[in-house]
VOBA-1610 file (N, C-alpha, C; in pm, whole numbers, padded with zeros to 5 digits, always signed):
BEGIN
Met+03966+06445+00393Met+04047+06540+00467Met+04053+06504+00615Lys+03939+06458+00668Lys+03935+06422+00809Lys+04032+06308+00839Arg+04032+06205+00749Arg+04119+06090+00773Arg+04265+06130+00760Thr+04297+06221+00661Thr+04434+06267+00643Thr+04485+06340+00766Ala+04400+06425+00823Ala+04440+06498+00944Ala+04464+06403+01059Ser+04378+06299+01071Ser+04394+06202+01180Ser+04524+06125+01165Ile+04555+06085+01040Ile+04679+06010+01017Ile+04800+06095+01049Ser+04795+06225+01013Ser+04907+06315+01042Ser+04931+06325+01192Lys+04823+06329+01268Lys+04837+06339+01414Lys+04905+06216+01472Ile+04894+06101+01403Ile+04957+05979+01452Ile+05100+05968+01404Leu+05121+05998+01274Leu+05252+05977+01214Leu+05358+06069+01270Leu+05324+06196+01293Leu+05425+06291+01338Leu+05484+06251+01473Pro+05399+06220+01576Pro+05458+06174+01702Pro+05536+06044+01687Thr+05489+05954+01600Thr+05558+05827+01582Thr+05695+05847+01519Leu+05703+05934+01417Leu+05831+05964+01355Leu+05927+06026+01455Ala+05874+06112+01541Ala+05959+06172+01644Ala+06012+06066+01739Leu+05926+05968+01772Leu+05968+05860+01861Leu+06076+05775+01794Leu+06060+05747+01664Leu+06160+05669+01592Leu+06293+05742+01587Ser+06288+05874+01565Ser+06411+05953+01560Ser+06483+05951+01694Ser+06407+05965+01801Ser+06469+05964+01933Ser+06529+05828+01964Ala+06466+05720+01910Ala+06520+05586+01931Ala+06656+05571+01865Val+06670+05626+01744Val+06798+05618+01674Val+06905+05696+01748Val+06870+05816+01796Val+06965+05897+01872Val+07008+05824+01998Ala+06910+05760+02065Ala+06942+05686+02186Ala+07037+05571+02157Gln+07018+05508+02041Gln+07107+05398+02003Gln+07251+05443+01995Glu+07273+05557+01933Glu+07408+05606+01912Glu+07475+05648+02041Ser+07394+05685+02141Ser+07451+05736+02265Ser+07475+05628+02371Glu+07429+05505+02345Glu+07443+05398+02444Glu+07588+05350+02452Gln+07632+05316+02569Gln+07764+05257+02588Gln+07758+05109+02551Gly+07870+05057+02500Gly+07874+04920+02449Gly+07835+04815+02552Glu+07884+04824+02672Glu+07855+04721+02772Glu+07709+04721+02810Ala+07650+04839+02833Ala+07510+04849+02870Ala+07422+04797+02758Ala+07456+04832+02634Ala+07378+04785+02520Ala+07384+04634+02508Gly+07501+04576+02535Gly+07514+04431+02528Gly+07429+04361+02631Asn+07425+04416+02753Asn+07345+04354+02858Asn+07197+04359+02824Thr+07153+04469+02763Thr+07012+04484+02729Thr+06976+04405+02605Gly+07077+04382+02517Gly+07049+04320+02388Gly+06985+04184+02397Ser+07037+04096+02484Ser+06980+03962+02493Ser+06837+03966+02543Ala+06807+04055+02638Ala+06670+04070+02686Ala+06580+04127+02578Ala+06632+04223+02500Ala+06552+04285+02394Ala+06516+04184+02287Ala+06608+04093+02256Ala+06582+03994+02152Ala+06470+03899+02189Gln+06448+03876+02320Gln+06345+03784+02366Gln+06221+03855+02422Ala+06225+03988+02427Ala+06117+04062+02493Ala+05983+04048+02424Asn+05985+04021+02292Asn+05860+04006+02218Asn+05831+03862+02181Asn+05901+03768+02243Asn+05880+03626+02216Asn+05758+03576+02295Pro+05648+03542+02225Pro+05529+03496+02298Pro+05548+03359+02363Leu+05657+03289+02326Leu+05684+03157+02383Leu+05805+03158+02477Ala+05847+03276+02520Ala+05962+03286+02609Ala+05938+03206+02737Asp+06043+03145+02787Asp+06034+03061+02906Asp+06032+03147+03032Met+05934+03236+03038Met+05919+03328+03150Met+05771+03357+03172Thr+05733+03378+03294Thr+05598+03427+03323Thr+05588+03572+03278Ala+05476+03607+03215Ala+05461+03741+03159Ala+05321+03794+03188Phe+05314+03926+03201Phe+05185+03995+03215Phe+05189+04117+03124Asn+05091+04126+03035Asn+05087+04233+02936Asn+04959+04315+02948Ile+04975+04444+02932Ile+04860+04535+02920Ile+04872+04600+02783Gln+04776+04570+02695Gln+04782+04618+02558Gln+04650+04684+02521Asp+04656+04771+02420Asp+04535+04845+02384Asp+04537+04878+02234Tyr+04420+04864+02173Tyr+04398+04910+02036Tyr+04298+05025+02040Tyr+04346+05146+02011Tyr+04253+05256+01992Tyr+04216+05259+01845Ile+04091+05234+01813Ile+04044+05227+01675Ile+03981+05361+01641Gly+04050+05438+01558Gly+04005+05573+01530Gly+03885+05581+01440Glu+03868+05481+01352Glu+03755+05483+01259Glu+03722+05341+01215Leu+03593+05308+01220Leu+03545+05178+01176Leu+03489+05187+01035Thr+03500+05079+00959Thr+03445+05079+00824Thr+03293+05092+00829Glu+03240+05158+00725Glu+03096+05182+00710Glu+03041+05263+00827Ser+03130+05339+00891Ser+03088+05419+01006Ser+03194+05524+01035Asp+03153+05634+01097Asp+03249+05734+01144Asp+03283+05713+01290Glu+03237+05604+01346Glu+03253+05578+01489Glu+03394+05530+01521Ser+03437+05559+01644Ser+03562+05504+01697Ser+03529+05392+01795Ala+03631+05316+01833Ala+03613+05207+01927Ala+03744+05186+02002Asn+03743+05096+02097Asn+03864+05066+02173Asn+03857+04923+02224Gln+03973+04858+02222Gln+03982+04723+02277Gln+04112+04710+02357Gly+04096+04701+02488Gly+04210+04679+02576Gly+04223+04530+02606Trp+04346+04487+02636Trp+04371+04346+02666Trp+04457+04332+02791Phe+04416+04241+02878Phe+04500+04194+02987Phe+04542+04051+02952Arg+04674+04027+02945Arg+04723+03896+02904Arg+04821+03842+03008Phe+04803+03716+03041Phe+04892+03647+03135Phe+04941+03520+03068Ala+05071+03497+03074Ala+05130+03375+03016Ala+05231+03316+03114Thr+05235+03183+03117Thr+05332+03117+03205Thr+05365+02980+03148Pro+05493+02940+03155Pro+05530+02805+03110Pro+05496+02701+03217Phe+05469+02578+03172Phe+05447+02468+03266Phe+05488+02338+03197Ser+05506+02235+03276Ser+05550+02106+03224Ser+05450+01998+03260Val+05434+01903+03168Val+05354+01783+03190Val+05443+01665+03155Gly+05491+01594+03257Gly+05588+01489+03232Gly+05715+01548+03175Asn+05755+01498+03059Asn+05875+01549+02993Asn+05845+01654+02887Ser+05719+01692+02875Ser+05681+01789+02773Ser+05667+01928+02834Asn+05707+02028+02757Asn+05699+02168+02801Asn+05588+02239+02727Trp+05512+02321+02800Trp+05397+02392+02745Trp+05402+02538+02786Leu+05324+02619+02716Leu+05303+02757+02757Leu+05153+02783+02760Phe+05106+02835+02872Phe+04964+02871+02888Phe+04949+03022+02876Arg+04848+03067+02798Arg+04821+03210+02786Arg+04672+03237+02798Ala+04636+03334+02879Ala+04497+03377+02896Ala+04487+03524+02860Ser+04382+03560+02782Ser+04363+03698+02736Ser+04220+03741+02763Leu+04205+03853+02833Leu+04073+03907+02864Leu+04062+04048+02808Pro+03966+04072+02716Pro+03951+04205+02659Pro+03855+04294+02739Ile+03881+04424+02733Ile+03787+04525+02781Ile+03747+04605+02657Asn+03623+04588+02613Asn+03579+04642+02485Asn+03496+04769+02502Thr+03513+04860+02408Thr+03424+04976+02394Thr+03384+04983+02247Phe+03259+04946+02218Phe+03212+04940+02081Phe+03084+05021+02065Pro+03062+05081+01947Pro+02936+05150+01922Pro+02821+05050+01913Thr+02703+05093+01953Thr+02585+05008+01948Thr+02492+05058+01839Ala+02432+04966+01769Ala+02337+04999+01663Ala+02210+04917+01687Pro+02092+04972+01654Pro+02072+05102+01588Pro+02051+05219+01683Arg+02052+05194+01813Arg+02014+05301+01905Arg+02124+05404+01926Gly+02246+05376+01882Gly+02355+05472+01896Gly+02420+05462+02033Gly+02525+05541+02052Gly+02600+05536+02176Gly+02703+05424+02173Lys+02766+05400+02289Lys+02869+05297+02299Lys+02849+05220+02428Glu+02894+05096+02424Glu+02894+05009+02542Glu+03037+04973+02576Thr+03066+04970+02706Thr+03200+04933+02754Thr+03187+04823+02858Gly+03274+04724+02847Gly+03273+04618+02946Gly+03365+04504+02908Val+03361+04400+02988Val+03445+04281+02966Val+03397+04207+02842Gly+03492+04158+02761Gly+03460+04077+02644Gly+03477+03929+02674Asp+03496+03850+02570Asp+03507+03704+02584Asp+03650+03663+02619Leu+03664+03576+02718Leu+03793+03527+02764Leu+03847+03422+02667Asn+03974+03438+02627Asn+04039+03341+02539Asn+04161+03281+02609Val+04176+03149+02600Val+04293+03082+02656Val+04346+02982+02555Phe+04477+02964+02555Phe+04535+02854+02477Phe+04655+02798+02549Ala+04686+02671+02516Ala+04803+02603+02571Ala+04883+02552+02452Ala+05007+02597+02440Ala+05092+02560+02327Ala+05198+02461+02374Tyr+05201+02345+02308Tyr+05305+02246+02332Tyr+05432+02293+02262Leu+05542+02305+02336Leu+05666+02358+02283Leu+05749+02245+02224Ile+05765+02250+02092Ile+05837+02146+02020Ile+05986+02179+02016Asp+06069+02080+02042Asp+06214+02099+02039Asp+06259+02115+01895Thr+06305+02234+01860Thr+06347+02262+01722Thr+06494+02230+01698Gly+06567+02195+01804Gly+06710+02171+01789Gly+06793+02298+01792Asn+06725+02412+01796Asn+06793+02543+01803Asn+06726+02623+01914Pro+06796+02651+02024Pro+06732+02722+02137Pro+06684+02861+02101Ala+06731+02917+01989Ala+06688+03050+01948Ala+06557+03047+01871Ile+06511+02929+01831Ile+06387+02916+01755Ile+06282+02846+01841Ser+06172+02915+01866Ser+06063+02860+01947Ser+05944+02827+01856Phe+05884+02709+01877Phe+05771+02666+01797Phe+05673+02595+01889Gly+05547+02637+01885Gly+05447+02576+01971Gly+05314+02562+01900Val+05239+02461+01937Val+05105+02439+01881Val+05019+02371+01986Gly+04891+02408+01989Gly+04803+02348+02088Gly+04661+02400+02077Pro+04574+02357+02168Pro+04432+02394+02163Pro+04406+02533+02220Gln+04298+02593+02173Gln+04252+02718+02232Gln+04102+02711+02257Leu+04056+02792+02352Leu+03915+02795+02391Leu+03874+02938+02420Thr+03758+02978+02371Thr+03702+03110+02402Thr+03570+03092+02476Ala+03557+03155+02593Ala+03438+03145+02675Ala+03356+03273+02665Pro+03222+03264+02663Pro+03136+03382+02650Pro+03122+03457+02782Thr+03226+03529+02820Thr+03228+03599+02948Thr+03184+03745+02937Ala+03148+03790+02816Ala+03111+03931+02797Ala+02991+03967+02884Gly+02999+04084+02947Gly+02892+04128+03034Gly+02772+04184+02959Lys+02792+04222+02831Lys+02684+04277+02750Lys+02685+04213+02613Asp+02565+04198+02553Asp+02553+04127+02425Asp+02642+04187+02317Glu+02654+04320+02314Glu+02729+04387+02208Glu+02880+04365+02217Leu+02927+04317+02331Leu+03072+04309+02355Leu+03130+04169+02341Gly+03047+04072+02301Gly+03096+03937+02286Gly+03010+03858+02189Ser+03048+03733+02169Ser+02981+03648+02070Ser+02864+03569+02129Glu+02859+03556+02263Glu+02761+03470+02331Glu+02775+03324+02287Lys+02897+03287+02246Lys+02922+03151+02199Lys+03046+03095+02268Trp+03044+02962+02291Trp+03165+02889+02325Trp+03233+02848+02195Ser+03364+02872+02186Ser+03437+02839+02065Ser+03566+02766+02101Ala+03610+02680+02010Ala+03734+02605+02031Ala+03809+02593+01899Gly+03939+02576+01910Gly+04021+02564+01790Gly+04165+02538+01827Phe+04259+02599+01754Phe+04400+02576+01779Phe+04477+02707+01769Ala+04599+02704+01823Ala+04693+02816+01812Ala+04829+02760+01776Asn+04900+02830+01688Asn+05033+02790+01643Asn+05123+02912+01644Val+05240+02901+01708Val+05330+03016+01724Val+05470+02977+01681Leu+05537+03069+01609Leu+05677+03054+01575Leu+05748+03185+01610Phe+05865+03174+01673Phe+05948+03292+01700Phe+06092+03255+01674Asn+06157+03331+01585Asn+06296+03305+01548Asn+06384+03420+01596Ala+06468+03392+01694Ala+06559+03492+01749Ala+06704+03452+01722Ser+06729+03386+01607Ser+06864+03344+01574Ser+06958+03462+01558Ser+06902+03574+01511Ser+06981+03696+01496Ser+06956+03789+01613Pro+07060+03847+01673Pro+07039+03943+01781Pro+06983+04076+01731Thr+06986+04096+01599Thr+06939+04222+01541Thr+06797+04214+01490Phe+06761+04103+01428Phe+06630+04090+01364Phe+06561+03962+01408Gln+06442+03977+01466Gln+06362+03863+01508Gln+06228+03866+01433Tyr+06173+03747+01409Tyr+06047+03742+01335Tyr+05972+03616+01373Gly+05847+03609+01330Gly+05765+03492+01357Gly+05620+03519+01324Tyr+05532+03436+01382Tyr+05389+03454+01357Tyr+05309+03387+01468Leu+05182+03428+01476Leu+05082+03361+01559Leu+04963+03332+01470Leu+04928+03205+01456Leu+04816+03161+01373Leu+04712+03096+01463Thr+04587+03143+01455Thr+04480+03085+01535Thr+04356+03061+01449Trp+04278+02964+01490Trp+04146+02937+01428Trp+04055+02883+01536Gln+03927+02923+01528Gln+03831+02872+01623Gln+03691+02870+01561Glu+03609+02777+01612Glu+03471+02761+01564Glu+03381+02738+01685Ser+03262+02797+01681Ser+03170+02784+01795Ser+03107+02645+01798Phe+03080+02597+01919Phe+03020+02465+01936Phe+02901+02467+02033Ala+02877+02579+02100Ala+02767+02591+02195Ala+02741+02739+02221Gly+02627+02767+02282Gly+02595+02905+02316Gly+02459+02947+02267Asp+02437+03077+02258Asp+02309+03135+02220Asp+02278+03103+02073Asp+02170+03028+02050Asp+02132+02991+01913Asp+02090+03110+01830Gly+02054+03219+01896Gly+02011+03338+01824Gly+02125+03424+01772Arg+02247+03392+01812Arg+02363+03470+01768Arg+02434+03401+01652Glu+02507+03482+01573Glu+02580+03428+01459Glu+02688+03331+01505Asp+02701+03220+01432Asp+02805+03123+01464Asp+02943+03185+01444Val+03040+03132+01516Val+03180+03177+01504Val+03258+03075+01423Asn+03327+03123+01322Asn+03421+03041+01245Asn+03524+03138+01187Ala+03630+03163+01261Ala+03722+03271+01226Ala+03866+03228+01243Gly+03950+03282+01157Gly+04093+03261+01166Gly+04166+03394+01177Ala+04282+03392+01239Ala+04363+03513+01252Ala+04509+03477+01232Phe+04579+03563+01159Phe+04722+03543+01135Phe+04795+03672+01170Gln+04890+03661+01262Gln+04967+03778+01306Gln+05114+03756+01274Pro+05163+03809+01161Pro+05307+03807+01138Pro+05372+03917+01221Phe+05491+03893+01272Phe+05558+03999+01347Phe+05706+04000+01317Ala+05762+04121+01322Ala+05904+04141+01294Ala+05956+04252+01384Phe+06079+04235+01434Phe+06138+04330+01527Phe+06284+04354+01487Tyr+06319+04481+01472Tyr+06456+04518+01433Tyr+06519+04596+01548Gln+06624+04539+01606Gln+06688+04598+01722Gln+06781+04712+01680Leu+06762+04829+01739Leu+06846+04945+01713Leu+06962+04955+01810Gly+06955+04880+01920Gly+07057+04888+02023Gly+07008+04962+02145Gly+07065+04930+02259Gly+07028+04998+02383Gly+06885+04974+02425Gly+06822+04864+02377Gly+06684+04834+02411Gly+06582+04897+02320Asn+06625+04982+02226Asn+06533+05044+02131Asn+06514+04953+02010Tyr+06393+04949+01957Tyr+06369+04863+01842Tyr+06251+04915+01758Leu+06249+04873+01633Leu+06136+04896+01544Leu+06053+04769+01538Arg+05924+04782+01511Arg+05836+04667+01517Arg+05722+04677+01416Ala+05670+04561+01380Ala+05547+04550+01301Ala+05479+04421+01342Ala+05354+04429+01388Ala+05283+04310+01436Ala+05133+04326+01412Pro+05090+04339+01286Pro+04946+04350+01259Pro+04877+04216+01276Ile+04746+04218+01292Ile+04666+04096+01298Ile+04569+04097+01181Trp+04580+03994+01096Trp+04490+03980+00982Trp+04382+03878+01018Val+04257+03918+01005Val+04144+03836+01050Val+04053+03802+00932Tyr+04008+03677+00928Tyr+03913+03635+00824Tyr+03798+03562+00891Asn+03675+03604+00855Asn+03553+03544+00908Asn+03498+03446+00804Phe+03508+03317+00831Phe+03463+03217+00735Phe+03311+03208+00726Glu+03240+03268+00820Glu+03094+03266+00817Glu+03037+03359+00711Asn+03098+03477+00696Asn+03043+03576+00601Asn+03147+03633+00505Asp+03268+03579+00508Asp+03377+03622+00420Asp+03424+03765+00445Asn+03392+03822+00559Asn+03447+03953+00595Asn+03591+03936+00643Tyr+03672+04040+00625Tyr+03812+04030+00664Tyr+03869+04168+00693Ser+03982+04168+00761Ser+04056+04291+00794Ser+04205+04262+00779Met+04275+04352+00707Met+04418+04333+00684Met+04490+04466+00705Pro+04533+04496+00827Pro+04609+04618+00854Pro+04759+04596+00839Leu+04830+04706+00818Leu+04975+04708+00820Leu+05020+04829+00900Gly+05138+04821+00959Gly+05188+04935+01037Gly+05333+04918+01073Ile+05388+05022+01129Ile+05525+05017+01181Ile+05529+05103+01306Gly+05601+05056+01407Gly+05608+05129+01532Gly+05746+05119+01594Ala+05755+05161+01718Ala+05881+05161+01791Ala+05857+05118+01934Gly+05961+05061+01994Gly+05950+05016+02131Gly+06079+05034+02208Lys+06069+05016+02337Lys+06184+05029+02427Lys+06179+04916+02529Val+06290+04843+02540Val+06302+04735+02638Val+06397+04779+02748Ile+06352+04762+02872Ile+06433+04799+02989Ile+06440+04678+03082Lys+06560+04632+03111Lys+06578+04521+03204Lys+06621+04576+03339Lys+06541+04545+03440Lys+06571+04590+03576Lys+06559+04471+03669Asp+06672+04436+03730Asp+06678+04318+03816Asp+06632+04196+03735Lys+06525+04129+03779Lys+06478+04010+03709Lys+06349+04035+03630Thr+06321+04160+03601Thr+06202+04194+03523Thr+06242+04266+03395Val+06182+04225+03284Val+06204+04289+03155Val+06079+04368+03120Tyr+06093+04501+03109Tyr+05982+04588+03073Tyr+05990+04621+02924Asn+05876+04619+02858Asn+05871+04641+02714Asn+05755+04737+02684Ile+05787+04856+02636Ile+05687+04959+02606Ile+05691+04987+02456Phe+05574+04995+02391Phe+05576+05018+02247Phe+05450+05091+02200Val+05460+05150+02081Val+05346+05211+02012Val+05358+05176+01865Glu+05247+05140+01801Glu+05249+05097+01661Glu+05120+05142+01589Pro+05125+05251+01513Pro+05010+05288+01431Pro+04990+05186+01318Gln+04864+05152+01291Gln+04832+05056+01186Gln+04719+05111+01099Phe+04725+05082+00969Phe+04627+05132+00874Phe+04580+05016+00786Ser+04451+05014+00755Ser+04395+04907+00675Ser+04440+04919+00529Val+04489+04808+00473Val+04523+04804+00331Val+04419+04722+00254Ala+04339+04642+00324Ala+04233+04566+00261Ala+04133+04526+00369Asp+04006+04542+00341Asp+03903+04501+00437Asp+03771+04481+00365Lys+03682+04408+00430Lys+03547+04386+00379Lys+03454+04369+00496Gly+03339+04436+00491Gly+03240+04423+00596Gly+03241+04539+00692Pro+03136+04552+00772Pro+03125+04662+00867Pro+03212+04640+00990Asn+03240+04750+01059Asn+03309+04748+01188Asn+03449+04689+01182Gln+03517+04705+01068Gln+03658+04672+01058Gln+03739+04800+01081Pro+03858+04792+01141Pro+03935+04915+01168Pro+03992+04977+01041Glu+03961+05105+01018Glu+04024+05180+00910Glu+04167+05218+00950Trp+04182+05262+01075Trp+04314+05287+01131Trp+04305+05271+01282Gln+04416+05235+01342Gln+04419+05211+01486Gln+04561+05232+01538Ile+04570+05250+01668Ile+04700+05264+01735Ile+04712+05150+01835Phe+04816+05070+01819Phe+04843+04956+01906Phe+04947+04999+02009Leu+04909+04995+02136Leu+04996+05035+02247Leu+05017+04915+02339Gly+05133+04909+02401Gly+05157+04798+02491Gly+05255+04828+02602Phe+05231+04764+02716Phe+05323+04764+02830Phe+05333+04620+02877Asn+05443+04555+02840Asn+05463+04413+02869Asn+05569+04395+02978Met+05549+04292+03057Met+05646+04259+03161Met+05676+04110+03157Gln+05803+04075+03157Gln+05848+03936+03168Gln+05925+03922+03298Phe+05895+03815+03371Phe+05956+03793+03502Phe+06051+03673+03490Met+06182+03703+03499Met+06282+03598+03482Met+06292+03513+03607Asn+06326+03387+03587Asn+06338+03294+03701Asn+06460+03326+03786
//
C-alpha cells in the first residue's frame, strides 16, 4: 500500500504535466513552433556540437532490501574540441550523493566519484546521425567512503543519437569500466551501463521522453533495470537552449541491495550555441 500511494503521488502530477504539454502544442503558432523545433530535436543530443552544462537529479524513493530513500545529483559539463582533423566531445560528470549508511544508520551526503570521457565523433555521412566512441576514466574523488568506490577505473563510452526525424529522436549511451588502482580493501569495480533514450516531439518545444539507465555489476551479478516515461520543455532564447524535464522511473527487474525500486529523474540542461 505504501508503494502504491507513493507511485500515485508521482503519476498524477506527471499525467497533468503531459496533458498541459499536449494543450500547449495545440496552441502554438506555426512559425514559433518551427523555430523551436530544430532546437528541440537536438536539445537531448549528448553529442551536439555545442558546449553544455546540465544539472540533473535522481530522487530515489525506495531502495531494494530497504525502506530507505536516497538521492543522486549530477553536475555535467560537455564541450566539443578538435585534434588535428578529428572532432571529439569531452564530458565531465560530478555527482553529489546522499546514501543511507549501514549498519549504524543515518545518511551521508557529499561529493561522489568524478567521471570523464572523450568521444571521437565518427563521420556517419548523415549530419542528423551522431556517433561517438572513446575512453572514460573515473577518479575516486568522494569525500566519504560510503559515497564512492575508492577506486580508479577506466573503460570506454559509446554514444549514438539519431535525429533524422524532426518528430522522433532516439539513441543510446553504452559505458563499461573496470578498476585498476585504489583501496585494496574495497570491492573491485567491473560494471557496464546501457542507457537507451527516445524523445517524441509534441511541438512548440514540448516533448515526451524515456531515458532509463540499465546497470550490470560483473563483480557480483547485481543489476538494475528501470523503465519510465516523462515530459520536457525546450526553450530557445538568443543563443542558449534551455531544456527542463521530469521522468518518473520504476524498476521492472533488479537484483541485489540498494537498487532503486522507483525514482524521479529531473533535469535542467543548457546548450550554448556558437
